[in-house]
C-alpha positions as a Python dict, from the first residue, in 0.01 Angstrom:
ca = {
    (1, 'M'): (0, 0, 0),
    (2, 'R'): (-10, 355, -113),
    (3, 'T'): (286, 293, -344),
    (4, 'I'): (129, -16, -499),
    (5, 'G'): (-196, 170, -556),
    (6, 'C'): (-6, 450, -721),
    (7, 'R'): (176, 206, -944),
    (8, 'I'): (-150, 56, -1060),
    (9, 'V'): (-291, 396, -1142),
    (10, 'M'): (24, 493, -1329),
    (11, 'D'): (45, 164, -1524),
    (12, 'R'): (-313, 162, -1650),
    (13, 'P'): (-283, 445, -1906),
    (14, 'E'): (27, 283, -2054),
    (15, 'T'): (-153, -50, -2090),
    (16, 'D'): (-453, 116, -2253),
    (17, 'R'): (-231, 290, -2502),
    (18, 'R'): (-57, -37, -2587),
    (19, 'D'): (-392, -217, -2637),
    (20, 'R'): (-522, 59, -2864),
    (21, 'R'): (-198, 59, -3058),
    (22, 'T'): (-201, -318, -3121),
    (23, 'S'): (-573, -335, -3213),
    (24, 'N'): (-554, -87, -3505),
    (25, 'F'): (-532, -219, -3867),
    (26, 'T'): (-263, -80, -4086),
    (27, 'L'): (-347, 9, -4446),
    (28, 'I'): (-144, -285, -4574),
    (29, 'E'): (-327, -529, -4346),
    (30, 'L'): (-662, -394, -4461),
    (31, 'L'): (-564, -433, -4826),
    (32, 'V'): (-450, -790, -4762),
    (33, 'V'): (-785, -876, -4603),
    (34, 'I'): (-974, -723, -4897),
    (35, 'A'): (-756, -917, -5142),
    (36, 'V'): (-822, -1246, -4960),
    (37, 'I'): (-1197, -1182, -4962),
    (38, 'A'): (-1186, -1102, -5334),
    (39, 'I'): (-996, -1423, -5408),
    (40, 'L'): (-1240, -1631, -5205),
    (41, 'A'): (-1535, -1467, -5381),
    (42, 'A'): (-1379, -1536, -5722),
    (43, 'L'): (-1334, -1901, -5628),
    (44, 'L'): (-1684, -1943, -5487),
    (45, 'L'): (-1892, -1753, -5745),
    (46, 'P'): (-1851, -2010, -6027),
    (47, 'A'): (-1952, -2286, -5788),
    (48, 'V'): (-2256, -2087, -5674),
    (49, 'S'): (-2347, -2007, -6036),
    (50, 'K'): (-2315, -2374, -6131),
    (51, 'A'): (-2534, -2478, -5839),
    (52, 'L'): (-2798, -2223, -5938),
    (53, 'G'): (-2783, -2351, -6296),
    (54, 'R'): (-2841, -2707, -6176),
    (55, 'G'): (-3138, -2580, -5977),
    (56, 'R'): (-3290, -2417, -6287),
    (57, 'S'): (-3232, -2735, -6487),
    (58, 'T'): (-3412, -2935, -6219),
    (59, 'L'): (-3708, -2695, -6233),
    (60, 'C'): (-3715, -2727, -6611),
    (61, 'L'): (-3723, -3106, -6591),
    (62, 'G'): (-4003, -3074, -6336),
    (63, 'N'): (-4199, -2866, -6589),
    (64, 'L'): (-4157, -3134, -6852),
    (65, 'K'): (-4265, -3410, -6614),
    (66, 'Q'): (-4586, -3220, -6538),
    (67, 'L'): (-4645, -3173, -6910),
    (68, 'G'): (-4584, -3545, -6950),
    (69, 'V'): (-4860, -3618, -6697),
    (70, 'A'): (-5088, -3388, -6896),
    (71, 'E'): (-5003, -3572, -7218),
    (72, 'L'): (-5074, -3911, -7061),
    (73, 'S'): (-5400, -3782, -6912),
    (74, 'Y'): (-5507, -3677, -7260),
    (75, 'A'): (-5410, -4019, -7398),
    (76, 'N'): (-5620, -4184, -7129),
    (77, 'D'): (-5922, -3981, -7239),
    (78, 'F'): (-5866, -3998, -7615),
    (79, 'A'): (-5790, -4356, -7716),
    (80, 'D'): (-5416, -4343, -7641),
    (81, 'W'): (-5340, -4060, -7887),
    (82, 'T'): (-5061, -3810, -7824),
    (83, 'I'): (-5167, -3445, -7822),
    (84, 'R'): (-5141, -3324, -8178),
    (85, 'G'): (-4888, -3046, -8230),
    (86, 'R'): (-5124, -2837, -8442),
    (87, 'V'): (-5496, -2878, -8375),
    (88, 'L'): (-5712, -2995, -8666),
    (89, 'T'): (-6017, -2796, -8779),
    (90, 'N'): (-6292, -2833, -9042),
    (91, 'N'): (-6350, -3201, -8961),
    (92, 'G'): (-5980, -3273, -8980),
    (93, 'T'): (-5919, -3126, -9324),
    (94, 'S'): (-5702, -2833, -9214),
    (95, 'T'): (-5506, -2698, -8919),
    (96, 'G'): (-5607, -2407, -8700),
    (97, 'S'): (-5417, -2154, -8494),
    (98, 'E'): (-5434, -2356, -8174),
    (99, 'A'): (-5163, -2604, -8082),
    (100, 'F'): (-5077, -2866, -7820),
    (101, 'F'): (-5034, -2613, -7538),
    (102, 'H'): (-5385, -2478, -7602),
    (103, 'T'): (-5519, -2832, -7567),
    (104, 'I'): (-5345, -2874, -7232),
    (105, 'A'): (-5467, -2536, -7110),
    (106, 'N'): (-5822, -2562, -7246),
    (107, 'L'): (-5883, -2909, -7099),
    (108, 'K'): (-5705, -2812, -6774),
    (109, 'Y'): (-5482, -3120, -6771),
    (110, 'A'): (-5223, -2916, -6583),
    (111, 'G'): (-5476, -2712, -6387),
    (112, 'P'): (-5582, -2353, -6464),
    (113, 'M'): (-5318, -2197, -6687),
    (114, 'N'): (-5260, -1858, -6846),
    (115, 'I'): (-5048, -1939, -7149),
    (116, 'R'): (-4938, -1576, -7177),
    (117, 'S'): (-4780, -1579, -6829),
    (118, 'K'): (-4408, -1640, -6779),
    (119, 'K'): (-4485, -1826, -6456),
    (120, 'T'): (-4627, -2152, -6590),
    (121, 'I'): (-4488, -2498, -6659),
    (122, 'L'): (-4462, -2393, -7024),
    (123, 'V'): (-4164, -2168, -6945),
    (124, 'C'): (-3810, -2288, -6872),
    (125, 'P'): (-3628, -2090, -6596),
    (126, 'D'): (-3325, -2064, -6823),
    (127, 'D'): (-3519, -1926, -7120),
    (128, 'K'): (-3427, -1557, -7136),
    (129, 'R'): (-3689, -1478, -7403),
    (130, 'P'): (-3989, -1700, -7338),
    (131, 'E'): (-4238, -1480, -7521),
    (132, 'Y'): (-4324, -1615, -7863),
    (133, 'N'): (-4518, -1328, -8020),
    (134, 'S'): (-4676, -1066, -7799),
    (135, 'S'): (-4893, -932, -8083),
    (136, 'D'): (-5067, -1266, -8146),
    (137, 'R'): (-5323, -1376, -7887),
    (138, 'Y'): (-5289, -1740, -7993),
    (139, 'T'): (-4920, -1766, -7913),
    (140, 'P'): (-4795, -1821, -7560),
    (141, 'C'): (-4490, -1771, -7349),
    (142, 'I'): (-4341, -2113, -7416),
    (143, 'S'): (-4000, -2276, -7399),
    (144, 'Y'): (-4079, -2627, -7521),
    (145, 'G'): (-4150, -2780, -7858),
    (146, 'T'): (-4342, -3093, -7947),
    (147, 'N'): (-4177, -3355, -8167),
    (148, 'T'): (-4372, -3366, -8492),
    (149, 'S'): (-4225, -3708, -8568),
    (150, 'V'): (-4456, -3828, -8289),
    (151, 'T'): (-4730, -3565, -8264),
    (152, 'Q'): (-4732, -3420, -8617),
    (153, 'G'): (-4884, -3076, -8637),
    (154, 'G'): (-4686, -2858, -8876),
    (155, 'W'): (-4873, -2585, -9065),
    (156, 'A'): (-5133, -2738, -9300),
    (157, 'V'): (-5009, -3094, -9230),
    (158, 'V'): (-5321, -3304, -9169),
    (159, 'A'): (-5215, -3659, -9263),
    (160, 'D'): (-4911, -3883, -9253),
    (161, 'T'): (-4679, -3840, -9549),
    (162, 'N'): (-4448, -4129, -9642),
    (163, 'P'): (-4456, -4299, -9298),
    (164, 'G'): (-4118, -4439, -9206),
    (165, 'S'): (-3763, -4320, -9147),
    (166, 'S'): (-3796, -4025, -9387),
    (167, 'C'): (-4126, -3899, -9245),
    (168, 'R'): (-4093, -3570, -9058),
    (169, 'D'): (-4456, -3535, -8951),
    (170, 'R'): (-4656, -3823, -8810),
    (171, 'H'): (-4930, -3840, -8548),
    (172, 'R'): (-4909, -4154, -8334),
    (173, 'K'): (-5063, -4330, -8040),
    (174, 'F'): (-4841, -4398, -7742),
    (175, 'G'): (-4889, -4771, -7794),
    (176, 'D'): (-4763, -4743, -8153),
    (177, 'L'): (-4425, -4625, -8030),
    (178, 'A'): (-4346, -4970, -7890),
    (179, 'K'): (-4330, -5092, -8249),
    (180, 'T'): (-4075, -4831, -8357),
    (181, 'L'): (-3699, -4876, -8367),
    (182, 'K'): (-3642, -4649, -8067),
    (183, 'G'): (-3948, -4741, -7865),
    (184, 'A'): (-4121, -4508, -7619),
    (185, 'S'): (-3823, -4486, -7384),
    (186, 'R'): (-3599, -4324, -7647),
    (187, 'S'): (-3860, -4135, -7850),
    (188, 'V'): (-3869, -3761, -7781),
    (189, 'L'): (-4208, -3610, -7697),
    (190, 'L'): (-4116, -3256, -7582),
    (191, 'A'): (-3786, -3073, -7546),
    (192, 'D'): (-3626, -2730, -7501),
    (193, 'S'): (-3701, -2534, -7814),
    (194, 'W'): (-3659, -2185, -7952),
    (195, 'S'): (-3523, -1989, -8238),
    (196, 'L'): (-3535, -1636, -8373),
    (197, 'E'): (-3690, -1541, -8702),
    (198, 'S'): (-3533, -1271, -8918),
    (199, 'D'): (-3776, -1017, -8770),
    (200, 'G'): (-3653, -1099, -8418),
    (201, 'I'): (-3971, -1282, -8311),
    (202, 'K'): (-3905, -1594, -8106),
    (203, 'K'): (-4022, -1929, -8237),
    (204, 'Y'): (-4089, -2238, -8236),
    (205, 'F'): (-4321, -2474, -8053),
    (206, 'I'): (-4238, -2766, -8283),
    (207, 'L'): (-3930, -2983, -8317),
    (208, 'R'): (-3831, -3091, -8668),
    (209, 'S'): (-3569, -3022, -8932),
    (210, 'G'): (-3532, -2663, -9043),
    (211, 'G'): (-3323, -2350, -9033),
    (212, 'V'): (-2983, -2497, -9099),
    (213, 'S'): (-2827, -2837, -9153),
    (214, 'A'): (-2785, -3066, -8854),
    (215, 'A'): (-2445, -3150, -9000),
    (216, 'N'): (-2335, -2791, -8938),
    (217, 'Y'): (-2168, -2818, -8597),
    (218, 'E'): (-2142, -2445, -8541),
    (219, 'A'): (-2515, -2397, -8597),
    (220, 'W'): (-2592, -2584, -8276),
    (221, 'F'): (-2422, -2314, -8071),
    (222, 'S'): (-2583, -2013, -8233),
    (223, 'E'): (-2859, -1800, -8084),
    (224, 'E'): (-3045, -1789, -8413),
    (225, 'L'): (-3185, -2085, -8607),
    (226, 'T'): (-3076, -2420, -8466),
    (227, 'P'): (-3128, -2763, -8626),
    (228, 'G'): (-3464, -2906, -8533),
    (229, 'Y'): (-3531, -2586, -8338),
    (230, 'L'): (-3373, -2761, -8039),
    (231, 'S'): (-3223, -2538, -7770),
    (232, 'L'): (-2907, -2637, -7580),
    (233, 'R'): (-2980, -2383, -7306),
    (234, 'H'): (-2867, -2589, -7005),
    (235, 'S'): (-2489, -2577, -7041),
    (236, 'W'): (-2517, -2720, -7395),
    (237, 'Q'): (-2776, -2975, -7287),
    (238, 'T'): (-3141, -3009, -7388),
    (239, 'A'): (-3409, -3084, -7128),
    (240, 'T'): (-3606, -3366, -7288),
    (241, 'L'): (-3930, -3550, -7212),
    (242, 'F'): (-3946, -3899, -7359),
    (243, 'C'): (-4266, -4079, -7450),
    (244, 'D'): (-4246, -4307, -7147),
    (245, 'G'): (-4276, -4002, -6918),
    (246, 'R'): (-3906, -3983, -6831),
    (247, 'A'): (-3740, -3641, -6833),
    (248, 'K'): (-3363, -3591, -6852),
    (249, 'L'): (-3092, -3360, -6982),
    (250, 'V'): (-2943, -3478, -7311),
    (251, 'K'): (-2603, -3351, -7415),
    (252, 'G'): (-2594, -3185, -7757),
    (253, 'P'): (-2537, -3140, -8036),
    (254, 'M'): (-2753, -3410, -8196),
    (255, 'M'): (-2541, -3475, -8504),
    (256, 'N'): (-2660, -3716, -8773),
    (257, 'E'): (-2428, -4013, -8753),
    (258, 'Y'): (-2623, -4228, -8998),
    (259, 'S'): (-2724, -3957, -9245),
    (260, 'T'): (-2461, -3686, -9240),
    (261, 'S'): (-2593, -3518, -9554),
    (262, 'S'): (-2945, -3472, -9417),
    (263, 'S'): (-3060, -3155, -9245),
    (264, 'Y'): (-3312, -3361, -9051),
    (265, 'V'): (-3226, -3439, -8689),
    (266, 'Q'): (-3251, -3818, -8689),
    (267, 'W'): (-3258, -3822, -8308),
    (268, 'L'): (-3618, -3696, -8324),
    (269, 'N'): (-3746, -3976, -8545),
    (270, 'P'): (-3862, -4295, -8363),
    (271, 'D'): (-3816, -4496, -8685),
    (272, 'T'): (-3440, -4439, -8711),
    (273, 'R'): (-3137, -4518, -8506),
    (274, 'D'): (-3033, -4244, -8265),
    (275, 'G'): (-2832, -4044, -8516),
    (276, 'I'): (-2634, -3870, -8244),
    (277, 'N'): (-2267, -3838, -8325),
    (278, 'R'): (-2059, -3738, -8022),
}
């Protein structure tokens, strides 16, 4: 018994040394582990980034749906009219500084709202520069533009001019859209919008022709002026609210299939065919 006990005492240090020796990482093993982790991270990060992008797109569409409810609430109170892009003043003979987002905020159709805050339904989560003009108290932090082919409202535009397929500014009732070529379900009401002026100030809160030709494919992917002031900020897609209250992502660019020489984005006009050339 004494011998066995002695053997156990003598064997234990040798076993401990062997366990310590086998549990240590070598430098090569450590580098291999780090390399594997780096590879896995490289593979997973794009998927995570894509998932986060989809989440931001979903939030943006949610913003537009809430704005759509506000628009329909206004129509219910004001004889079915859409909210005019640029508010009329002087008994309807001129336009003022206020626009459609002021109407929504002032009448509280989307609840209390500070239009200068970046945390409202007026701001898209993917808009990196939501501030329009910090020096002007009338302009908000906004990421969406109203389609003047439906809501009119350009500067100094107070009445319809040449109604029809060539008309860029026209104020309509929601019920009138059923009589158009596109109908309410394919007529754009609001969509992602922005552009930079030459002085670096972000604009616009309207959607119409302007800046550069819609036939210029490269212009759609610039960070400066884009046709119609439409923004393809969601992986080259535009978050769009249609006049029937439906919000969805629409793949750009919106090329003019039926009028390739025109700078006007035919997709915005309810009186024309889609005009989107894929």
